[in-house]
N, C-alpha and C positions, 0 to 999 in steps of 0.2 A: 504494500500500500504506500502510495506517495503521490506527488504531483510532478508533472513536467512543466518547468517554467519556460513559457514560450517567448519571453523577451530576453534581451541581452543581459548577460551576467558578467560583471567586470571582476576579474581576479585581482588579488593584491599586487601582482606584478604589472597590472595595466592591460593585460590581454583580455579581450572580450570574447566570450563564448555564448552560444545560445542552445536552447533546448536542454538545459541541465535538469537534473532530477533531484528533488528534495524528499527526504524520508526521515522519519524518526528512528528508523532501523530498530534496534533493540534498546533505545534510550530509556533511562529511568525517568519516571515522572514523580515529582514531589508535590505535596499539597501543604500550603502554609495558611494559617489562620491569623488574620490581623484584627485586633480589637480596636474599637473607637472609644475614646473618652473613658477608659478603664471600666467599661460596661461589658460584662461577660456575655450578655445577650445581644450585643450589637457588634457584628464583625463581618468582614469580607473574607473570601477564600481566594487563594491564588494558586493556579496550576503552573508548575515550572518544569521545563525540560530543555533539551538540546535537539536540534535537527541537523542532518548532514546533507551537504550538497555534493552530488556526484556528477561527473561529466556526462553520464547517461544512465538510463535504467539498467542497461546491460552491465555496466560497471558495478552497480549496486548488487545485482543478482549474482554476479560472479566474484563477489568479495574483493573487488579491486579497491584501492585506497580512495577515500573521499578527498575533495579538494577544499572543503571549508566546513567548519562547524559553527552554528549560530545558536544563541540562547533565545528562548521564547517563553513568554508567560501570558496567562489569561486570567482576568478577574472573573470569578464565577459567583453564583448565589448558592444558597443552601439547596434550592430546588435543582440546580445543575448536578448535584452529587449523584443523581440517579442516571445521568448520561455517561456514555463511554468517554473517558478523559482524552483518548486519542482523537475522537471525533471533534471534541471541543478545540483541541490544539490544531488540528488540521483546518478547522474553520478560521482560526486566528491566522494561520499561515497563509490562507487564501486572501486575507485582507492585506497582507504584506505584498504578495505577488498576485496581482489582479489578472494578469494574462497567463493562464495556466490550463493544463489539461489534467483532469482527475485520472488517477490510475488505481482503480479499486481492486 
């Protein structure tokens, strides 16, 4: 599961590549609880993880090295706890890269 980013992706060395593949691979997801005003009943939840950029989906599937790792987080509600956390993070990823193709 991942997305193909259909727009240019600029590497740290300045080279531009396109159609790179983004995936959470087997990344660990953490959930943090942030309280407001010292009230234990008033809090937000934050999902945190890392996603990997590969030069292609084939590189990901054939265990080739990734070209970049990025941090991502998503503010969620108590009601979101019933959802798949990867689905939530993929939706957040799609907000970052608006020109993409889903790979389910």
